[in-house]
C-alpha positions as a Markdown table, in Angstrom:
| # | Residue | x | y | z |
|---|---|---|---|---|
| 1 | Val | -43.7 | -12.0 | 63.9 |
| 2 | Gly | -43.8 | -8.2 | 63.4 |
| 3 | Ser | -40.6 | -8.0 | 65.7 |
| 4 | Cys | -38.7 | -10.7 | 64.0 |
| 5 | Arg | -39.5 | -8.9 | 60.5 |
| 6 | Arg | -38.3 | -5.3 | 61.9 |
| 7 | Cys | -35.2 | -6.7 | 62.9 |
| 8 | Arg | -34.3 | -8.2 | 59.6 |
| 9 | Ala | -35.2 | -4.7 | 58.1 |
| 10 | Glu | -33.1 | -2.6 | 60.2 |
| 11 | Arg | -30.0 | -5.4 | 60.0 |
| 12 | Cys | -30.8 | -4.6 | 55.7 |
| 13 | Ala | -30.7 | -1.4 | 56.9 |
| 14 | Met | -27.5 | -1.6 | 58.3 |
| 15 | Gly | -25.7 | -3.8 | 55.7 |
| 16 | Ala | -26.8 | -1.0 | 53.3 |
| 17 | Arg | -25.3 | 1.7 | 55.2 |
| 18 | Arg | -21.7 | 0.2 | 55.8 |
| 19 | Cys | -21.7 | -0.7 | 51.7 |
| 20 | Ala | -22.5 | 2.8 | 50.9 |
| 21 | Arg | -19.7 | 4.0 | 53.6 |
| 22 | Ser | -17.2 | 2.0 | 52.1 |
| 23 | Leu | -18.0 | 2.6 | 48.6 |
| 24 | Leu | -17.8 | 6.2 | 49.5 |
| 25 | Ser | -14.7 | 6.2 | 51.9 |
| 26 | Tyr | -11.2 | 6.8 | 50.1 |
| 27 | Ser | -8.5 | 4.6 | 51.3 |
| 28 | Thr | -4.7 | 6.2 | 51.3 |
| 29 | Pro | -0.9 | 4.5 | 51.7 |
| 30 | Gln | 0.3 | 4.7 | 55.1 |
| 31 | Val | 4.1 | 5.7 | 55.4 |
| 32 | Leu | 5.2 | 3.3 | 58.3 |
| 33 | Val | 8.9 | 3.4 | 59.1 |
| 34 | Val | 10.2 | 0.1 | 60.4 |
| 35 | Arg | 13.6 | -0.1 | 61.5 |
| 36 | Asp | 14.3 | -3.3 | 60.7 |
| 37 | Trp | 17.7 | -4.0 | 59.1 |
| 38 | Arg | 16.9 | -7.1 | 57.7 |
| 39 | Leu | 13.3 | -6.4 | 56.2 |
| 40 | Gly | 15.7 | -3.1 | 55.1 |
| 41 | Ala | 17.7 | -5.5 | 53.2 |
| 42 | Val | 15.3 | -7.4 | 51.4 |
| 43 | Ser | 13.1 | -4.6 | 50.5 |
| 44 | Arg | 16.9 | -2.9 | 48.9 |
| 45 | Ala | 17.5 | -5.5 | 47.5 |
| 46 | Leu | 14.5 | -6.4 | 45.5 |
| 47 | Gln | 14.4 | -2.6 | 44.0 |
| 48 | Leu | 17.8 | -3.2 | 42.8 |
| 49 | Leu | 17.3 | -6.1 | 41.4 |
| 50 | Ile | 14.4 | -4.9 | 39.5 |
| 51 | Leu | 16.2 | -1.7 | 38.9 |
| 52 | Leu | 18.7 | -3.8 | 37.2 |
| 53 | Tyr | 16.5 | -5.9 | 35.0 |
| 54 | Phe | 14.9 | -3.4 | 33.6 |
| 55 | Val | 18.0 | -1.0 | 33.0 |
| 56 | Gly | 20.1 | -3.8 | 32.0 |
| 57 | Tyr | 18.1 | -6.3 | 30.2 |
| 58 | Val | 15.0 | -4.2 | 29.0 |
| 59 | Phe | 16.5 | -1.6 | 28.0 |
| 60 | Ile | 20.0 | -2.0 | 27.2 |
| 61 | Leu | 20.0 | -5.6 | 25.6 |
| 62 | Gln | 16.5 | -5.7 | 23.9 |
| 63 | Lys | 16.5 | -1.8 | 23.3 |
| 64 | Gly | 12.8 | -1.6 | 25.2 |
| 65 | Tyr | 12.6 | 2.2 | 23.9 |
| 66 | Gln | 12.8 | 0.9 | 20.2 |
| 67 | Glu | 9.7 | 0.3 | 17.9 |
| 68 | Arg | 10.4 | -3.1 | 16.0 |
| 69 | Glu | 10.0 | -4.0 | 13.3 |
| 70 | Thr | 11.1 | -8.1 | 12.1 |
| 71 | Ser | 9.3 | -8.7 | 9.0 |
| 72 | Leu | 12.0 | -7.3 | 6.2 |
| 73 | Glu | 11.5 | -7.2 | 2.3 |
| 74 | Ser | 14.2 | -9.2 | 0.6 |
| 75 | Ser | 15.9 | -10.2 | -2.5 |
| 76 | Val | 18.7 | -12.9 | -3.5 |
| 77 | Val | 20.7 | -13.3 | -6.7 |
| 78 | Thr | 23.1 | -15.5 | -6.9 |
| 79 | Lys | 26.1 | -16.5 | -9.6 |
| 80 | Val | 28.5 | -19.5 | -9.9 |
| 81 | Lys | 31.7 | -19.3 | -11.8 |
| 82 | Gly | 34.5 | -22.1 | -12.3 |
| 83 | Met | 35.5 | -25.5 | -14.6 |
| 84 | Thr | 36.1 | -28.5 | -13.2 |
| 85 | Glu | 36.5 | -31.8 | -15.4 |
| 86 | Ser | 35.3 | -35.7 | -15.3 |
| 87 | Pro | 36.8 | -38.6 | -16.9 |
| 88 | Ser | 35.0 | -37.6 | -19.6 |
| 89 | Lys | 34.8 | -34.0 | -20.4 |
| 90 | Met | 35.0 | -30.6 | -19.3 |
| 91 | Trp | 32.3 | -28.8 | -17.4 |
| 92 | Asp | 31.5 | -25.4 | -17.1 |
| 93 | Val | 28.5 | -23.7 | -15.1 |
| 94 | Gly | 26.0 | -24.3 | -17.7 |
| 95 | Gly | 26.4 | -28.1 | -17.3 |
| 96 | Tyr | 27.1 | -28.0 | -13.6 |
| 97 | Val | 24.6 | -25.9 | -11.9 |
| 98 | Ser | 20.8 | -26.2 | -11.6 |
| 99 | Pro | 18.2 | -24.4 | -12.0 |
| 100 | Pro | 20.4 | -21.8 | -13.9 |
| 101 | Glu | 18.5 | -18.5 | -13.2 |
| 102 | Gly | 20.2 | -17.3 | -10.3 |
| 103 | Gly | 17.6 | -17.4 | -7.3 |
| 104 | Ser | 18.0 | -18.1 | -3.8 |
| 105 | Thr | 17.9 | -22.0 | -4.1 |
| 106 | Phe | 20.5 | -23.9 | -6.8 |
| 107 | Ser | 22.5 | -26.9 | -6.6 |
| 108 | Ile | 26.2 | -27.5 | -7.9 |
| 109 | Ile | 26.6 | -31.5 | -9.4 |
| 110 | Thr | 29.9 | -32.9 | -8.2 |
| 111 | Arg | 28.8 | -36.8 | -9.0 |
| 112 | Val | 27.1 | -38.1 | -11.8 |
| 113 | Glu | 26.2 | -41.1 | -12.8 |
| 114 | Val | 25.2 | -41.7 | -16.4 |
| 115 | Ser | 23.7 | -44.8 | -18.1 |
| 116 | Pro | 23.6 | -46.4 | -21.5 |
| 117 | Ala | 22.0 | -44.9 | -24.3 |
| 118 | Gln | 18.5 | -45.6 | -24.2 |
| 119 | Met | 16.1 | -46.0 | -27.0 |
| 120 | Met | 12.2 | -46.8 | -26.6 |
| 121 | Asp | 11.9 | -50.5 | -27.5 |
| 122 | Thr | 10.2 | -53.3 | -26.0 |
| 123 | Cys | 13.1 | -55.0 | -23.4 |
| 124 | Pro | 12.9 | -57.2 | -20.3 |
| 125 | Glu | 11.7 | -55.6 | -17.1 |
| 126 | Val | 14.1 | -55.6 | -14.3 |
| 127 | Ser | 13.7 | -57.8 | -11.7 |
| 128 | Arg | 12.7 | -56.2 | -8.1 |
| 129 | Gly | 12.8 | -59.4 | -6.2 |
| 130 | Arg | 10.2 | -61.9 | -7.5 |
| 131 | Ala | 10.6 | -63.7 | -10.7 |
| 132 | Ala | 7.7 | -63.6 | -13.4 |
| 133 | Ser | 5.7 | -66.8 | -14.2 |
| 134 | Gly | 5.7 | -68.9 | -17.5 |
| 135 | Ala | 1.9 | -68.1 | -17.3 |
| 136 | Leu | 0.4 | -64.5 | -17.4 |
| 137 | Ser | -0.4 | -63.2 | -14.3 |
| 138 | Arg | -2.8 | -60.5 | -12.9 |
| 139 | Thr | 0.3 | -57.6 | -12.8 |
| 140 | Ala | 1.4 | -58.5 | -16.4 |
| 141 | Arg | -1.5 | -57.9 | -18.2 |
| 142 | His | -1.3 | -55.8 | -21.5 |
| 143 | Gly | -1.0 | -52.1 | -20.6 |
| 144 | Ala | -0.2 | -52.6 | -17.1 |
| 145 | Pro | 2.0 | -50.1 | -15.4 |
| 146 | Gly | 5.5 | -51.3 | -14.4 |
| 147 | Pro | 7.8 | -49.0 | -12.1 |
| 148 | Ala | 9.9 | -48.4 | -15.9 |
| 149 | Gly | 7.4 | -48.4 | -18.7 |
| 150 | Glu | 4.2 | -50.5 | -19.8 |
| 151 | Arg | 4.2 | -53.9 | -19.5 |
| 152 | Thr | 2.9 | -55.8 | -23.0 |
| 153 | Gly | 1.8 | -58.6 | -21.9 |
| 154 | Arg | 4.1 | -61.4 | -22.7 |
| 155 | Cys | 6.6 | -62.9 | -20.1 |
| 156 | Val | 10.3 | -62.7 | -22.0 |
| 157 | Pro | 14.0 | -64.5 | -20.5 |
| 158 | Ser | 15.5 | -62.3 | -18.1 |
| 159 | Ala | 18.1 | -60.0 | -18.5 |
| 160 | Ala | 19.9 | -60.2 | -15.1 |
| 161 | Gly | 19.7 | -64.1 | -15.3 |
| 162 | Pro | 17.8 | -67.2 | -15.4 |
| 163 | Gly | 14.1 | -66.8 | -15.3 |
| 164 | Lys | 11.5 | -65.0 | -16.9 |
| 165 | Ser | 10.7 | -61.2 | -15.8 |
| 166 | Cys | 7.9 | -59.4 | -18.2 |
| 167 | Glu | 8.5 | -57.7 | -21.3 |
| 168 | Ile | 8.0 | -53.9 | -20.8 |
| 169 | Leu | 7.6 | -50.6 | -23.3 |
| 170 | Ala | 10.2 | -48.4 | -21.8 |
| 171 | Trp | 13.5 | -46.5 | -22.8 |
| 172 | Cys | 15.7 | -50.1 | -23.1 |
| 173 | Pro | 18.1 | -51.0 | -21.6 |
| 174 | Val | 16.6 | -50.5 | -17.6 |
| 175 | Asp | 19.2 | -52.7 | -16.4 |
| 176 | Gly | 20.3 | -49.4 | -14.7 |
| 177 | Arg | 24.2 | -50.6 | -15.2 |
| 178 | Ser | 25.5 | -46.9 | -15.4 |
| 179 | Val | 28.7 | -45.4 | -15.0 |
| 180 | Ser | 30.4 | -42.9 | -12.0 |
| 181 | Glu | 32.2 | -39.8 | -12.8 |
| 182 | Ser | 33.2 | -37.3 | -9.8 |
| 183 | Leu | 33.5 | -33.5 | -10.8 |
| 184 | Ala | 35.3 | -32.6 | -7.2 |
| 185 | Lys | 38.2 | -32.0 | -8.7 |
| 186 | Arg | 38.2 | -28.6 | -9.0 |
| 187 | Ala | 34.9 | -27.7 | -7.7 |
| 188 | Ala | 36.3 | -26.5 | -3.9 |
| 189 | Gln | 37.5 | -23.5 | -5.9 |
| 190 | Phe | 34.2 | -22.6 | -7.2 |
| 191 | Thr | 33.2 | -19.0 | -6.6 |
| 192 | Ile | 29.5 | -18.0 | -5.9 |
| 193 | Leu | 28.3 | -14.6 | -5.6 |
| 194 | Ile | 25.2 | -14.0 | -3.4 |
| 195 | Lys | 23.9 | -10.2 | -3.8 |
| 196 | Asn | 21.3 | -9.4 | -1.3 |
| 197 | Ser | 19.1 | -6.4 | -1.0 |
| 198 | Ile | 17.0 | -5.9 | 2.0 |
| 199 | Arg | 14.3 | -3.2 | 3.3 |
| 200 | Phe | 12.3 | -2.4 | 6.1 |
| 201 | Pro | 9.2 | -1.0 | 5.0 |
| 202 | Arg | 7.9 | 0.5 | 8.1 |
| 203 | Phe | 10.7 | 2.7 | 8.7 |
| 204 | Gly | 11.4 | 3.1 | 4.7 |
| 205 | Phe | 15.5 | 1.9 | 4.8 |
| 206 | Ser | 16.8 | 0.2 | 2.2 |
| 207 | Arg | 20.6 | -1.8 | 2.8 |
| 208 | Ser | 22.5 | -4.1 | 0.1 |
| 209 | Asn | 25.5 | -6.3 | 1.1 |
| 210 | Ile | 27.5 | -4.9 | -1.5 |
| 211 | Gln | 29.1 | -1.3 | -0.7 |
| 212 | Ala | 31.7 | -0.9 | -3.9 |
| 213 | Ala | 33.6 | 2.3 | -3.9 |
| 214 | Glu | 34.9 | 1.2 | -7.8 |
| 215 | Arg | 33.3 | -0.2 | -10.0 |
| 216 | Asn | 35.9 | -3.5 | -10.6 |
| 217 | Tyr | 35.9 | -4.2 | -6.7 |
| 218 | Leu | 34.5 | -7.4 | -7.4 |
| 219 | Lys | 36.6 | -8.5 | -9.6 |
| 220 | Ser | 39.5 | -8.8 | -7.5 |
| 221 | Cys | 37.8 | -9.8 | -3.6 |
| 222 | Thr | 36.7 | -12.8 | -2.0 |
| 223 | Phe | 34.8 | -12.8 | 1.5 |
| 224 | Asn | 36.4 | -12.0 | 4.2 |
| 225 | Ala | 34.6 | -11.5 | 7.4 |
| 226 | Thr | 36.9 | -8.3 | 8.7 |
| 227 | Ser | 38.3 | -7.1 | 5.6 |
| 228 | Gly | 35.7 | -8.3 | 2.9 |
| 229 | Leu | 32.6 | -8.4 | 4.8 |
| 230 | Tyr | 31.0 | -6.1 | 1.8 |
| 231 | Cys | 32.7 | -8.5 | -1.4 |
| 232 | Pro | 29.9 | -11.8 | -1.0 |
| 233 | Ile | 31.8 | -13.9 | -3.4 |
| 234 | Phe | 32.4 | -17.1 | -1.6 |
| 235 | Lys | 34.3 | -20.1 | -2.6 |
| 236 | Leu | 32.3 | -23.3 | -2.5 |
| 237 | Gly | 34.9 | -25.2 | 0.0 |
| 238 | Phe | 34.8 | -22.4 | 2.5 |
| 239 | Ile | 30.7 | -22.7 | 2.3 |
| 240 | Val | 31.4 | -26.1 | 3.3 |
| 241 | Glu | 34.0 | -26.1 | 5.4 |
| 242 | Gln | 32.5 | -23.6 | 7.8 |
| 243 | Ala | 29.1 | -25.7 | 7.7 |
| 244 | Gly | 31.5 | -28.1 | 9.6 |
| 245 | Glu | 31.4 | -30.9 | 6.8 |
| 246 | Asp | 34.2 | -32.5 | 4.6 |
| 247 | Phe | 33.9 | -31.6 | 0.9 |
| 248 | Met | 35.2 | -34.9 | -0.6 |
| 249 | Glu | 32.5 | -36.4 | 1.2 |
| 250 | Leu | 29.8 | -34.1 | 0.6 |
| 251 | Ala | 30.9 | -33.8 | -2.7 |
| 252 | Glu | 30.0 | -38.1 | -3.5 |
| 253 | Lys | 26.8 | -38.2 | -1.3 |
| 254 | Gly | 25.3 | -34.7 | -1.8 |
| 255 | Gly | 23.9 | -32.4 | 0.9 |
| 256 | Val | 22.0 | -29.3 | 1.7 |
| 257 | Ile | 24.0 | -26.6 | 3.1 |
| 258 | Gly | 22.4 | -23.3 | 4.3 |
| 259 | Val | 24.0 | -19.9 | 4.3 |
| 260 | Ile | 22.0 | -17.6 | 6.6 |
| 261 | Ile | 22.3 | -13.7 | 6.0 |
| 262 | Ser | 21.2 | -11.7 | 9.2 |
| 263 | Trp | 20.5 | -8.2 | 9.7 |
| 264 | Asp | 20.3 | -6.4 | 13.0 |
| 265 | Cys | 19.7 | -2.6 | 12.3 |
| 266 | Asn | 20.2 | 0.0 | 15.0 |
| 267 | Leu | 18.7 | 2.9 | 13.0 |
| 268 | Asp | 19.5 | 5.3 | 15.7 |
| 269 | Leu | 23.1 | 4.8 | 14.5 |
| 270 | Pro | 24.0 | 5.9 | 11.0 |
| 271 | Gly | 22.5 | 3.4 | 8.4 |
| 272 | Thr | 26.6 | 2.3 | 7.8 |
| 273 | Glu | 26.7 | 0.8 | 11.4 |
| 274 | Cys | 24.0 | -1.8 | 10.0 |
| 275 | Arg | 25.9 | -4.9 | 8.3 |
| 276 | Pro | 25.0 | -8.2 | 7.2 |
| 277 | Arg | 26.3 | -11.1 | 9.5 |
| 278 | Tyr | 26.7 | -14.6 | 7.9 |
| 279 | Ser | 26.6 | -18.1 | 9.6 |
| 280 | Phe | 26.7 | -21.6 | 7.4 |
| 281 | Arg | 25.0 | -24.9 | 8.4 |
| 282 | Arg | 24.1 | -28.2 | 7.4 |
| 283 | Leu | 20.7 | -28.3 | 7.0 |
| 284 | Asp | 19.8 | -32.1 | 5.5 |
| 285 | Ala | 20.5 | -34.9 | 7.9 |
| 286 | Arg | 23.6 | -36.4 | 7.7 |
| 287 | Ala | 23.2 | -40.0 | 8.9 |
| 288 | Ala | 19.9 | -40.3 | 7.9 |
| 289 | Ser | 19.4 | -43.9 | 6.9 |
| 290 | Ala | 16.7 | -43.4 | 4.3 |
| 291 | Ala | 17.5 | -41.4 | 1.0 |
| 292 | Pro | 20.7 | -39.8 | 2.7 |
| 293 | Gly | 22.6 | -37.2 | 0.9 |
| 294 | Tyr | 20.9 | -35.2 | -2.5 |
| 295 | Asn | 20.2 | -36.4 | -5.8 |
| 296 | Tyr | 18.3 | -36.1 | -8.6 |
| 297 | Arg | 17.6 | -37.3 | -12.4 |
| 298 | Phe | 17.6 | -35.8 | -15.3 |
| 299 | Thr | 17.9 | -36.7 | -19.4 |
| 300 | Lys | 20.0 | -35.4 | -22.2 |
| 301 | Asp | 17.5 | -36.5 | -25.4 |
| 302 | Tyr | 19.5 | -36.7 | -28.7 |
| 303 | Ser | 18.9 | -38.4 | -32.2 |
| 304 | Trp | 21.0 | -41.2 | -33.6 |
| 305 | Lys | 19.9 | -42.0 | -37.2 |
| 306 | Gly | 16.8 | -40.5 | -37.2 |
| 307 | Ser | 15.8 | -42.5 | -34.2 |
| 308 | Pro | 15.0 | -40.6 | -30.4 |
| 309 | Arg | 17.7 | -41.6 | -28.2 |
| 310 | Arg | 18.7 | -40.3 | -24.5 |
| 311 | Val | 21.2 | -40.4 | -21.5 |
| 312 | Gln | 20.1 | -40.7 | -18.1 |
| 313 | Val | 21.9 | -39.5 | -15.3 |
| 314 | Lys | 21.5 | -39.5 | -11.7 |
| 315 | Ala | 23.6 | -36.3 | -10.3 |
| 316 | Tyr | 24.5 | -36.1 | -6.7 |
| 317 | Gly | 25.6 | -32.6 | -5.8 |
| 318 | Ile | 25.3 | -29.8 | -3.0 |
| 319 | Arg | 22.1 | -27.7 | -3.1 |
| 320 | Ile | 22.7 | -24.0 | -1.4 |
| 321 | Asp | 19.8 | -22.3 | 0.3 |
| 322 | Val | 20.3 | -18.6 | 1.3 |
| 323 | Met | 17.9 | -17.3 | 3.7 |
| 324 | Val | 17.7 | -13.7 | 4.9 |
| 325 | Gln | 16.2 | -13.2 | 8.6 |
| 326 | Gly | 16.8 | -10.1 | 10.2 |
| 327 | Gln | 15.3 | -7.0 | 12.4 |
| 328 | Ala | 15.2 | -3.5 | 12.9 |
| 329 | Gly | 14.9 | -1.4 | 15.9 |
| 330 | Lys | 14.1 | 2.9 | 15.9 |
| 331 | Phe | 13.6 | 5.2 | 18.9 |
| 332 | Ser | 9.9 | 5.6 | 19.6 |
| 333 | Leu | 8.0 | 7.7 | 22.8 |
| 334 | Val | 5.0 | 4.9 | 22.9 |
| 335 | Pro | 7.3 | 1.1 | 23.5 |
| 336 | Thr | 9.5 | 4.2 | 25.9 |
| 337 | Ala | 6.7 | 4.7 | 28.1 |
| 338 | Ile | 5.1 | 1.7 | 28.5 |
| 339 | Asn | 8.2 | 0.3 | 29.4 |
| 340 | Met | 9.0 | 3.1 | 32.0 |
| 341 | Ala | 5.3 | 2.8 | 33.4 |
| 342 | Thr | 5.9 | -1.0 | 34.1 |
| 343 | Ala | 9.4 | -0.8 | 35.7 |
| 344 | Leu | 7.9 | 2.1 | 38.2 |
| 345 | Thr | 4.8 | -0.4 | 38.7 |
| 346 | Ser | 7.3 | -3.3 | 39.1 |
| 347 | Leu | 9.0 | -1.6 | 41.7 |
| 348 | Gly | 5.5 | -1.4 | 43.9 |
| 349 | Leu | 5.7 | -5.4 | 43.6 |
| 350 | Gly | 8.9 | -4.8 | 46.2 |
| 351 | Ser | 6.7 | -2.7 | 48.7 |
| 352 | Phe | 4.0 | -5.4 | 48.5 |
| 353 | Leu | 6.1 | -8.2 | 49.4 |
| 354 | Cys | 8.0 | -6.3 | 52.6 |
| 355 | Asp | 4.4 | -5.3 | 53.4 |
| 356 | Trp | 3.4 | -9.4 | 53.8 |
| 357 | Ile | 6.7 | -10.1 | 55.4 |
| 358 | Leu | 6.2 | -7.2 | 58.2 |
| 359 | Leu | 2.0 | -8.7 | 58.2 |
| 360 | Ser | 2.6 | -11.9 | 58.6 |
| 361 | Cys | 6.0 | -13.3 | 59.7 |
| 362 | Met | 7.1 | -10.5 | 62.2 |
| 363 | Asn | 6.9 | -10.8 | 65.7 |
| 364 | Lys | 5.3 | -7.0 | 66.6 |
| 365 | Gln | 2.8 | -8.1 | 63.3 |
| 366 | Gln | -0.4 | -6.8 | 65.5 |
| 367 | Val | 1.3 | -3.6 | 66.4 |
| 368 | Tyr | 2.4 | -3.3 | 62.6 |
| 369 | Ser | -1.2 | -4.1 | 61.7 |
| 370 | Ser | -3.4 | -1.8 | 63.7 |
| 371 | Arg | -0.5 | 1.2 | 63.0 |
| 372 | Lys | -0.3 | 0.2 | 59.2 |
| 373 | Phe | -4.6 | 0.3 | 58.7 |
| 374 | Glu | -5.5 | 3.5 | 60.9 |
| 375 | Glu | -9.2 | 4.5 | 60.5 |
| 376 | Val | -9.9 | 8.3 | 60.6 |
| 377 | Pro | -13.6 | 9.0 | 62.4 |
| 378 | Arg | -15.9 | 11.5 | 60.0 |
| 379 | Ala | -14.5 | 15.4 | 61.0 |
């Protein structure tokens, strides 16, 4: 029993000495030249691919030597000009633009459905697919809300035909017989000024999409991607065309068009090289079966012989959403050093893969292994 205990103690001590030697030893890569053209071709091809990736993609395309900022500060001011007409009257900016403040989102009315003059009174409710019975139902009780007004609790002859319907207190008549009028005759020629100012706070760099040397420059120019880049005055028809839509069809049903202003600024170059880039696309679903297009309702109230009256308008139009996005970059030592270190480390991956091929897949792998891992005795 005593000898077994001594053997266990000796083995434990030997294991401890081996662990100490391994912890206190130093390993250095040994240079082993293997004259094999296949392995050499693989090694150089891997190094070339890694080098091309970092030089071509990381440093040239992605500008990995720059500090980047993608959260820009932006303001948008818009102004619409133009006149058009419908069968009943002339329309100016105050009538067809909503809201009038000139923000980044606004709509231009291109068609209206105008209801007859309405006044507050009692009248038959418009049937929604079910006729009211002679007896008062639970839904026809006095004070119950209806789709267009407050029910009085009485059943009266229906205005839409035979039968009866609930009487309501509302803006009457509510039968929805309206007159449609188009404003699209001259709407394509409306001009829209889109003034955009941006700032990248990290770099303290500001820029605007209007760079006019002359005071009256904007009065005689329109946007052109080559000769009029800093004249952000667009015709409504041009915006719709660039979004790939038919103007008359869009004016009839309404829709939402996005104007995207992109700023991609390389601040290692002069500030004049930071230019806006415009793109246009339709944002709502063109082929939507439910609630297609874009429309909204509003009323115009007035007084006739002392009694309040109104006209209800269902407006179809083109809504413009101006969206600004951008990024800026400038040389910095920190991202440059990080990407350089990553590139040098990645070059070592090629050597690791070639070592694995050398020690696992080649005919003389045992010879290579004995030469690769050589232990030098202690002096």
